[in-house]
N, C-alpha and C positions, 0 to 999 in steps of 0.2 A: 504494500500500500504506500502511495506517495505521502511525503511528509505533510503536504498541504491538506490532504484528506484526513490524516491522523489528527492534525490540529482541529480541523473542522468537526470531525466526529467527536473529539473530546469536548469541544465547546458546546455542541448540540446536546450531549449527554448531561453536561453540567447545567445548561439552561433548562432542559426538560425536568431534571430533578429539582432545580430551584423553583421553577414555575409550579410544578406539581405540589411540592411541599408548601410553598407559600399560599397557593390556591386552597389546599386542604385546610390549612390553619385559618385562612380568612373566612371561608364559607362556614367552617365549623364554629368559629368564634361568633359569627352572626347568628348561627342556629342556636348556640348555647344561650346567647342573650335573649333571643325570642322565646326559647323554651322556659327560661327562668321567669320571664315576664308572664307567660301563660300560667306557670305554676303558682306564682304569687297571686295572680288573678283568681285561679281556682280555689286557693286557700281562703282568699277574702270572700268569695262567693259562698264557700262552705260555712264560714263564720256568720255570714248574713242569713243563711238558711237556718243555722242553729238559733239565731236570735228570733227569726220568724216562727220557728217551731216552738220555742219557749213561750213566745207571746201568745200563740194560738192555744197552747196548753193552758194558759191562765184563763182563757175564755170558755174552757170546758165547764158545763154545769157542776156545781160543788156537791152534788148528792153522793159523789164518790170521793173518798179520801186519797185514793191512789188512781193515777191515770191508767185507764183501761187500755187493753191492747186494741180494742175496736176504735178507740179514740185516736190512738197512734196511727192506725191505718187511715182514718179519715183525714187527719192532719197531713199525713204523707201524700194522700191523693190530692188534697188542695194545693199543697206545695208543688207537686208535679204538674198540675194543670196550669200553674203560673210560671213554670220553668221556661227558660230560654231553649231554643232549638239546639240540640246537640249536647244537652246536659241531662244526666240521669242521677237518681238517688236511691239509697237503700237505708232502711231503719231496722235496727236489731235491738233485742232486749238485753237484760243483764247477763244472760247466759250466751249471748252472741248468736241467738236464733233470729232468723229473719222475720220481721213483723210486716214489713212492706218493702217492695222493690219494684223499680220501674221495669217495664218490659224491655228485655234485652240486656239487663244488668248482669254482668258475669257472675258466676257462682264462686269464683275464687275468694277465699277468706283469709289469705295470707296477710293482707294489710289490716284486716279487722282484728287479727290476733295481736297486732303491734300497737293498737290505739291505747293510749293511757290518758289519765285525767288532765294532765297539764301540757300535753303536746298535741301538735297538729301533724299527722302523718300523711305522707303522699308517696306515690310511685307512678311511673309511666308504664302503661300497659298497651298492648296491641291486640286488635281483633280483626283478623283478615287484613284488609288494606287500610284500616283505620287505627289511629293512635289516640289515647286518652290519658288525661291526668287524673289518677285515682286518689282522692283525698278522704281522710277520715278524722272525726272529732267526737268528743264525749258531749252529750246533751243531758242536762239535769232539768227535769220537769215533774212537779208534784211528787217529790220524794222518790222519783225513779231516775236511774242512770241508764240512758239509752246511747246507742252508737249511730251516728249519722255519717253516711258515706256518699260521695258524689263522683260522677264521671264527667269531665269536661273534654270535649272533642278538640284535639290539637293536631289533627291530621294536616291542616294547612301549613303548620310550621315545618313538618317533615317533608311535605311536598315542595315547600320553598327551598329547603336544603337540597333536595334532589335536583330541582331546577337550577339551583346555584351551581352545583357540581357540573351539571350538563353544560350550562353556559360557560363556565370557566374552562371546561375541557375544550370547547370550540374556540374560545379566545386563545387558550394556550397553544392549540395546534396552529392557529393563524399566526400567532406571534413567533412560534418556532419556525414556520415557513419563511416569514419575513426576516427573522434573525439569521436563519441559515443562509439566505441570499446575501445579506449584509456581511456576515462572517466569512462567506466564501470570497467576497471581494477583498475584505481586510486580510485574510490569510494569503490570498494571491499576491497582494501588495507587499505583505511582510516577508514572504518567502521568495520574492523576486531576486534579491541578492544571492540567495542559495542556488536558484536555477541558473543565474548568470555564472556563478562560480563552477557549478557542475558542467555547464557548457564549455567554459574555459579549460577546465581540467580535461574534458574529453578531447578538446582540440589539441592540447599539449600532448596528451597520450598518443594522438595520431601523428605527432611529429611537428606540429605547428608551434614551435617554441617562441615565436614572436607575437603570438596572440595574447592580449591582455583583457582582463575582466573590467567591465565598466562599473564605476562606483556610483550607486544610485541613492545612497543614504549616508548620513554622518554618524550613525549609531555604531553599536558593536559590530554589526554585520558589515557596515561600511568600512570600519577599521580592519575587519577580517579580509575584505576585498583588497584594501591597500597592502596589507601584509602579504597576501597571496601574490599580488603583482610584484612586490619587492622580492619575494622568493623566486618568482618566475624570471625576474631580471637576473638574479644571482645564478639561477639554473642555466639560463641562456648563455650568460657569460662563461660559466664553467664548461658547458657543452662546446662553446666556441673555442675555448682554450684547448679542450681535449681534441677537437677536430683539427685545430692548428698544430697541436703536438703530433697527431697522427700524420698530418701532411708533412710536417718537418721530418718525421721519422722515415716516411716514404722517400722524400727528397734526399735525405741523408743516405739511405741505402742505394738509391739510384746513382747519386753522385759518387759514393764510395766504389760501386761497381765500375763506374766509368773511369774513375781515377786509377783503379787497379788495371783496367783493361788497356789503357794507353801505354803505360811503361812496359807492361808485360808483353804487349804486341811487339814493341821495339826490341825488347830483350830477346824474345823468341826468334824474331826475324833476323837480327844480327848474329845471334848464336848459330842459327841454321846456316847463315851465309858462311861463317867461319868453319862450320863443320863440313859443309858440302863442297866448298871451293877452296882452291889454293890461291891466296891473295898475295899481292906484293906487300911490302912492309908498311907503306903509308895507309893503304886501305885496311890492312889488318889492325893498325893502331886506331884508325877512325872507328871501325866496328867495335873494338874493345872499349874505346872511350864512350861510345853511345851506351853500351851495356853497363859500364861503370856508373855513368851519369844517371841513367834511369833506375839502376839499383839503389843508388844513394837517395833518389827521390822517394822510392818505395820505403826505404829504411827510415827516412825523416818523417814520412807520413805515418808510418806505424808507431814510431816513438810518440808523436804528438797525439795520435788517437789514444795510446796507452795513458798518456798524461791526463787527457780529458776524462777518461774512465776513472782514473785514480782520484782526481780532484772531486769528482761527483760522489765518491763513496767515503772518502777519508776526511777527518778533521785535521787541523794543523795546530802547532804550538808556536805561538808568536813570541819573538824575542826582540829586544832592541838592537837595531842594526845601524851602524853609522852611515849616514847618507853618502859621505865622501867615498866609502868603499864601493857602493853601488855604481856611482858615476865613473869611478876609476876603472871598474870592471868593464863598463860599456866602452870607455875610451880604448882599452886594450883590445877588446873583441873586434872593434871596427877600425883598428889602426891600419889594417891592410886594404881598406876600402878606398880605391882610387877614383871611383866614379862619382861620388857625392862628397860634399863638404859637411863634416859633422861638427856642430857647435854645441858645447855643453855648458850650462850655467846652473849652479845650485846653491842653496843656503845651507849652512851648517846645522847639525842636529841629528837626532836619532829617528829612525823609522821603525815602528813596532810591527814586525812582519816576519814571515818565514823567508829567509834570505834567498834560498835557491829558487823558490817559486816566484818571488818578486823579480829576481834577475831574469827569469824566463819571460815574464810579462814585458819587461823593458826591452829585452832582445827582440821579441816578436814585434813590438810596436816600432822600434827603430828599423828593423828589417823591412817591415811593410812600408814605412816612410821612404826608405831608400829605393824600394821597388817602384813606388809611385812617383818618384822624382825623376826629372830629366837628368841627363849626364851633366855633371858639374853643379847640380842643384844643391841648395842648402837644406840641411835637416837640423832642427834645433831640439835639444833635450833640456827641459827646465825642471827645477825642483826647489821648493821652499816650505818653511813652516807656515801653517795656516791655522792658528789657534791650537786646538787640541788634536791636530792632525798634520800630516805631511802631504803636500800636493805635488803631483807630477804632471808634466805636459810634454808631448812629443808633437812637433809641428813640421810639416813639409810644405813646399811650394810647387807641388807637382800637379797631376791631372785632376785631382779632386774626385769626389763621389757624388753622383746625382742624388737629389733630395729623396726621391722615392726609394732609393736603395740603401739609405743610411741605416734603417732598422734591420736590414737583411744581412749586412756584412758580418755580423757576429754569429751567423748560423754556420754550422760545420759544412765545409766544402763549397760555401758560397764565394764566388769571385766576381768582382765587378767587370774586370777585363780578363777573361779566361786565357786568351792567347798570350797576353803579356805575363800573367802569373805563371803559366806553365813554362814559358821560356826562361823563367828565373827559378825553376824548381819549386813553385808555389803550389799548394794543394787546398788553400782556403780554410786551414785549420787553426792558424795563428790566433785570430781574434776570438774564435770560439774557446780556445784554451785560456786566453786572457780573461774572458768573462767568468769562467769557472774558478780560476785562481782568485780573482778579485771578490767573487761571492764569498769565498772562505775567509777573506779579509774584511767582510762587511762593507764592501765598496762596489763600484760599478764604473763602466766606461762612459764618458761623455764625449760624443763625436760631433764636431762642427766642421762642415766642409762646404766648399764652393767649387763648382766645376771650373777647371782652368786656373784656379788660384791656389788650391792646396787644401790640406786637411789638418785640423788640430784635434788630437785625442788626449783627453786628460782624465785623471782619476785621483781620488783622495784616500789615503790610508789613515783611518782614525787610530788614535792612541789607545792602548790598553793600560797605560800607566799615566801618571801626571805629565802633561805636556811640558816641554822645556820652555822657560820664560824667555821673553825678548823678541824683538822684531827679526824677521828673516833677513839675513844679509847675503847677498848674492856673491858667489865667486865665479869668475869667468875662466873657462878652459876652452881653448880652440883646438879642435882636432885636426885642423889644417885640411889639406886636400887629400890626405891619406891617413 
């Protein structure tokens, strides 16, 4: 059963019980009031008849000291002849034997046995479809104690109660029909946010993650709609990230297979040439050199892949490293570079990092800057204290990176200019390795580039200990042209 029908059914049951109970109490209250009024009227009439009987008894001839039974019957007959329609009477002697009774008076003597001197007894009795108030009282006349009983017809009161219940049932049914229609509209309006959320959930289950539920109220259900949309946004973002990760993995596998295929094809081809033919010394050296060069590229690529895997799984222990030792290491590593001019400038202080990993980052960045620079171009490596951290910057004035590719250059095997990178033994793994190493150092690469003007890649290594005080003072070291 739908939720709206459950609410509607529950409301109808509650209203039916409420209307039925309230109608019963109302009609019964009116009935009790009317019945009490008739009872009081019957008791008063009984008292009036007693007075009339006693007065009539005083007018009986005094030749008898005691009121005779025949006189009682005569007085009873006169009282009955003057009675109102629907009223009956009965007179009994001291032994509660009937002396006179109206035609149709019931023979039941239960109330007669309860009559006492100082009380007025009464009860409601029924005969067929008629209801009466049966009253009883003691009458004293000429030294006799008699019992006077009356029957007052109160059938109309009971008929009014029956009619009241009938009318109230019809009114209740009409009200329930009207209230059901109104409650159905109200329940439909109240459950509209639930139906909207159900539809949105179904759409999302079918794969439409961009669908959002419309907020139609500001109450708790409206807040639930807002929370659902927030959850949907988070879910869509997570799914997008997962899809992007899957795409990146697929691209990685495709690029890795391609990178393996190219050098292996060259190695196999030149090895087959050496094996199958007798070559002169120059061609023999050329083939061996190709095999060696492509083998070194495969070795370099495998080492960098291994480094990326290691950095994704392991944690590091950071130690204070003197900045000067890092830059001196760079200067020595690129001292044989005759194609670009390397300029190094740094501020004194300690860098809190894992020395070998940080050196790998700087080597990769400088190597990429050299590959991106024109022959004779300038490559700058800068470092300085920056509050509670040490900042590095590697800048070149080469070809630059297009804006739409800046976010992709840190992906494994991604190369902006594949022909230029492969000609210099590049595999597109350097920046991906840098990203993973800097992640372990709570840092990240910041890449600023303009096509045709060059690229600036910077990062900041935060301290794990109290930063050294003082302003960064730059020391300048020119690597010269070699």
